[in-house]
C-alpha positions in Angstrom: 4.2 -17.3 21.0 3.0 -18.8 18.1 2.0 -16.3 15.0 -0.2 -17.0 12.0 0.8 -14.2 9.7 -1.6 -14.3 6.2 -0.1 -12.4 3.3 3.1 -12.1 4.6 4.9 -12.4 1.4 3.4 -9.0 0.5 5.3 -5.5 1.6 3.2 -4.5 5.0 3.3 -8.9 5.9 7.2 -9.4 4.8 8.3 -6.1 6.6 6.4 -7.5 9.6 7.6 -10.4 9.8 11.1 -9.4 9.7 10.6 -7.3 12.7 8.6 -9.9 14.8 11.6 -12.6 14.4 14.3 -10.2 14.9 12.8 -8.2 17.6 11.0 -11.6 19.4 13.5 -14.4 18.2 11.8 -17.1 20.3 8.8 -16.3 19.0 7.4 -18.9 15.8 5.9 -17.3 12.7 3.6 -19.3 10.2 3.0 -17.4 6.9 0.5 -18.2 5.2 0.5 -16.3 1.3 -1.1 -17.3 -1.6 1.8 -16.0 -3.9 -0.5 -14.0 -6.1 0.8 -11.1 -8.4 1.9 -9.1 -5.5 3.2 -11.8 -2.7 7.0 -12.4 -3.5 9.1 -14.7 -1.9 11.9 -13.0 -2.3 10.7 -10.8 0.1 11.6 -12.9 2.8 14.7 -14.6 1.6 16.6 -13.5 4.3 15.0 -15.2 7.0 13.6 -18.6 5.1 16.3 -20.9 6.9 14.9 -19.3 10.3 13.9 -22.4 12.4 11.0 -20.0 13.8 9.8 -19.4 10.3 7.4 -21.5 8.5 6.1 -20.7 4.8 2.9 -22.1 3.6 1.5 -21.5 0.5 -2.3 -21.1 -0.1 -5.0 -19.2 -0.1 -7.2 -17.6 3.0 -10.5 -18.4 1.1 -9.7 -22.4 1.3 -10.6 -23.5 4.5 -9.0 -27.0 4.6 -5.8 -24.7 3.8 -6.5 -22.2 6.5 -6.7 -25.1 9.1 -3.6 -26.6 8.6 -1.7 -23.6 8.9 -3.6 -22.1 11.9 -3.3 -25.6 14.1 -1.5 -24.9 17.3 -0.9 -20.8 16.5 -1.8 -18.6 19.4 -2.6 -15.2 17.3 -3.4 -14.4 13.9 -2.5 -11.2 12.0 -4.1 -11.1 8.5 -2.7 -8.6 6.2 -4.0 -11.0 3.7 -5.8 -8.8 0.8 -6.3 -7.7 -2.7 -5.1 -3.9 -2.7 -4.6 -2.1 -5.8 -7.6 0.6 -6.7 -7.4 0.9 -10.3 -8.1 -3.0 -10.5 -10.8 -2.7 -8.1 -12.2 -0.6 -10.2 -12.5 -2.9 -13.0 -13.5 -5.9 -11.4 -14.0 -5.8 -8.1 -14.5 -10.1 -7.7 -11.3 -10.9 -6.6 -11.8 -7.7 -3.9 -14.9 -9.1 -2.5 -13.7 -12.7 -2.9 -10.7 -12.2 -0.8 -11.4 -9.4 1.7 -14.6 -10.2 2.5 -14.9 -13.9 2.4 -11.5 -14.5 2.4 -12.1 -12.8 5.7 -14.7 -14.5 6.9 -12.9 -18.1 6.8 -10.4 -16.9 8.8 -12.4 -15.3 11.5 -14.4 -18.7 11.5 -11.6 -20.8 11.8 -9.9 -18.4 14.5 -13.2 -19.0 16.2 -13.2 -22.7 16.0 -9.5 -23.1 16.9 -9.5 -20.5 20.2 -6.7 -17.9 19.2 -6.1 -15.5 21.5 -6.0 -12.7 19.4 -6.9 -12.1 16.1 -5.4 -8.8 14.2 -7.1 -7.3 11.3 -5.1 -5.4 9.4 -7.6 -2.6 7.8 -6.8 1.2 6.2 -8.0 4.6 6.4 -9.3 4.6 2.7 -12.6 2.7 4.8 -13.5 6.3 6.0 -13.5 7.8 2.7 -12.1 11.4 1.9 -11.9 14.6 4.7 -11.7 18.2 3.7 -10.5 19.7 7.1 -9.4 17.7 10.2 -8.8 13.9 10.9 -11.0 10.8 11.0 -10.7 8.9 14.5 -11.9 5.4 15.1 -15.5 6.7 15.7 -15.9 8.1 12.5 -18.4 6.5 9.6 -17.4 4.3 6.9 -17.4 6.2 3.3 -15.9 3.5 1.1 -15.4 5.4 -1.9 -14.0 2.3 -4.5 -14.8 -1.0 -4.3 -11.5 -2.5 -2.6 -12.2 0.1 0.7 -15.6 -1.1 0.3 -14.5 -4.8 1.0 -12.1 -4.1 3.4 -15.0 -2.1 5.3 -17.0 -5.2 5.0 -13.9 -7.4 6.1 -14.0 -4.8 9.2 -17.9 -5.3 9.6 -18.0 -8.8 10.0 -14.4 -8.7 12.9 -16.7 -6.6 15.2 -19.6 -8.7 14.7 -17.7 -11.6 15.6 -16.4 -9.8 18.5 -20.1 -8.8 19.4 -21.5 -12.0 18.6 -19.0 -14.8 19.5 -16.8 -13.0 22.0 -13.5 -13.5 19.3 -10.9 -11.3 20.6 -10.5 -9.0 17.7 -9.0 -5.9 17.4 -8.4 -3.8 14.0 -5.7 -1.7 12.9 -6.7 1.5 9.7 -3.0 2.4 9.0 -2.3 5.6 6.4 -0.1 5.4 3.3 2.5 2.9 4.1 6.0 3.4 2.2 9.5 1.7 2.6 11.3 -1.6 0.9 9.8 -4.3 -0.4 6.6 -2.5 -1.5 5.2 -3.7 -5.2 6.2 -1.4 -7.7 2.7 -0.6 -8.9 2.3 1.7 -6.0 2.7 5.2 -5.7 5.9 6.2 -4.3 7.3 2.9 -5.4 6.5 3.4 -9.0 8.1 7.1 -8.4 11.4 6.3 -7.5 11.7 3.1 -9.5 11.0 5.2 -12.6 13.1 8.0 -11.0 15.6 5.9 -10.9 15.1 4.6 -14.9 14.3 8.0 -15.8 11.0 7.2 -17.1 7.7 8.8 -17.0 6.1 9.0 -13.8 2.8 9.0 -13.8 1.0 11.5 -11.7 -3.6 11.4 -11.3 -5.1 14.6 -12.2 -3.3 17.5 -11.0 -2.0 15.7 -8.1 -3.1 17.5 -5.1 -4.5 14.3 -3.7 -3.2 14.8 -0.1 -2.2 11.3 2.0 -0.3 11.0 5.5 2.4 9.0 4.8 3.6 6.6 7.4 7.0 4.2 7.0 6.3 0.5 7.0 8.5 -0.1 9.9 7.0 2.1 12.4 3.5 0.4 11.4 5.1 -3.1 12.0 6.2 -1.6 15.8 3.0 -0.2 16.0 0.8 -3.1 15.0 3.5 -5.3 17.7 2.6 -3.1 19.9 -1.1 -3.4 19.2 -0.7 -7.2 19.6 0.7 -6.6 22.9 -1.5 -3.9 24.5 -4.5 -3.2 22.6 -7.8 -4.1 24.1 -9.9 -6.2 22.1 -13.0 -4.9 20.4 -10.9 -1.7 19.8 -9.7 -0.3 16.2 -6.8 1.8 16.1 -5.4 4.3 13.7 -2.0 4.4 12.9 -0.8 7.6 11.1 2.2 8.9 9.9 1.9 12.5 10.9 3.1 14.0 7.7 0.9 15.2 4.7 1.4 15.7 1.2 0.0 16.1 -2.2 1.1 13.6 -4.6 2.9 16.2 -6.9 5.0 17.8 -4.4 5.6 14.3 -3.4 7.0 13.1 -6.3 9.0 16.4 -6.8 10.9 15.3 -3.4 11.8 12.5 -4.8 13.2 13.8 -8.0 14.9 16.9 -6.4 16.7 14.1 -4.2 17.5 12.2 -7.4 18.3 15.2 -8.8 16.2 14.9 -11.9 14.2 16.7 -13.8 10.2 17.8 -13.1 9.7 17.2 -16.4 9.6 13.7 -16.0 6.3 14.0 -14.6 3.4 13.2 -16.7 0.0 14.2 -15.6 -2.3 11.5 -16.4 -6.4 11.0 -16.5 -7.6 11.0 -12.8 -9.0 7.5 -11.3 -12.8 7.7 -10.8 -14.6 8.6 -7.5 -10.8 9.5 -6.5 -10.4 10.8 -2.9 -9.1 13.9 -2.2 -7.4 13.7 1.6 -6.9 11.5 4.0 -6.1 11.9 7.2 -6.0 9.7 10.7 -5.8 10.8 14.2 -3.4 8.6 16.3 -4.4 9.9 19.6 -6.0 7.2 20.9 -2.7 4.5 20.1 -1.1 6.9 21.4 -2.8 7.1 24.6 -1.5 3.9 25.3 2.2 4.5 24.8 2.9 4.3 21.1 4.9 6.5 19.0 6.5 6.4 15.7 10.0 6.4 16.2 11.1 7.6 12.3 11.2 11.2 10.8 9.9 11.4 7.2 12.1 12.9 5.4 15.2 10.1 7.1 13.0 7.3 6.3 12.5 8.7 2.5 15.6 8.7 2.3 16.1 5.2 3.6 13.7 4.4 1.2 15.5 5.3 -2.1 18.9 4.1 -1.0 16.9 0.9 -0.3 15.6 1.1 -4.1 19.1 2.1 -5.3 20.6 -0.9 -4.0 17.8 -3.4 -5.0 17.5 -2.6 -8.5 17.4 -6.7 -9.5 14.5 -7.2 -6.9 12.3 -4.7 -8.6 13.3 -4.8 -12.0 12.6 -8.4 -12.3 9.3 -7.3 -10.5 8.3 -4.7 -13.5 9.2 -6.6 -16.5 6.7 -9.1 -15.5 4.4 -6.4 -14.9 4.7 -4.8 -17.7 1.9 -6.6 -19.7 -0.4 -6.2 -16.9 0.3 -2.6 -16.7 -0.8 -2.4 -20.5 -3.4 -4.8 -20.1 -5.4 -2.4 -17.4 -4.2 1.0 -19.4 -6.1 -0.9 -22.3 -9.2 -1.8 -20.2 -9.3 1.7 -18.6 -9.5 3.5 -22.2 -11.9 0.7 -23.9 -14.2 1.6 -20.8 -13.7 5.2 -20.9 -13.1 5.2 -17.0 
């Protein structure tokens, strides 16, 4: 099997490529990535010489580049997306372009080249917030940020291409991922790396926002399972089964590193910040999938990875510092 992975130099995409090639040594993977700020070639340095791996630098919004990458591929797994909610609040244009227009171009090329399977990687954020219970795949979509709205738009496009054109599409929606190679702007990665640097850890509002956490390796395992066993036209939620508030998660990390809670710094809450996400994975489990990792063990493994790979994340944070200051200034300027 030959798989086109878009956005494969990012966090989940790079973990998925490594997972697929390690588990299926006869598979071939083409990685199409624009290498925006969150795309990092170092994420796949250990497999870049694998003869079954090919990297193409390019934008999914460029039909010619997509056509070059998709030729000869049996399946397409689309991880490519702009994902940072704060940045979408300041300017949603890149999110609409990549997440909606880019997905449309992928759908058109997948249709033209008759791919056998198209997996759209979505997010729990398309459902919005829920006070009690958990979202199922039949729950209505109520996205509350421009990022989430752009992903919901892409999901609707994918569904339409299945219904109208019979394109064999499956959508996955996972809860908050964590693990190795996560860009350190995301909450857990930022918490761990700031703690290791003995720097303040920003927590929105009072830190009461609750998230369900999924180890990235379990997510990759689930996506492969869905690729092989999922039904065309279906949506599958992938949850970690461990819900915790942001403040309690940050405290847990500090405890594991034997650091003082004084490192926590409460900052102005994000506009439209969803209070709680929760997914039901009963539909996926009914097919036979189960997550394999215990949350606490996975968190320990993640912390150890960041301890052992300090140069990897320090280079990113040094390069990204200017961007962080810029976005902080823009938030203050716009009184967000």
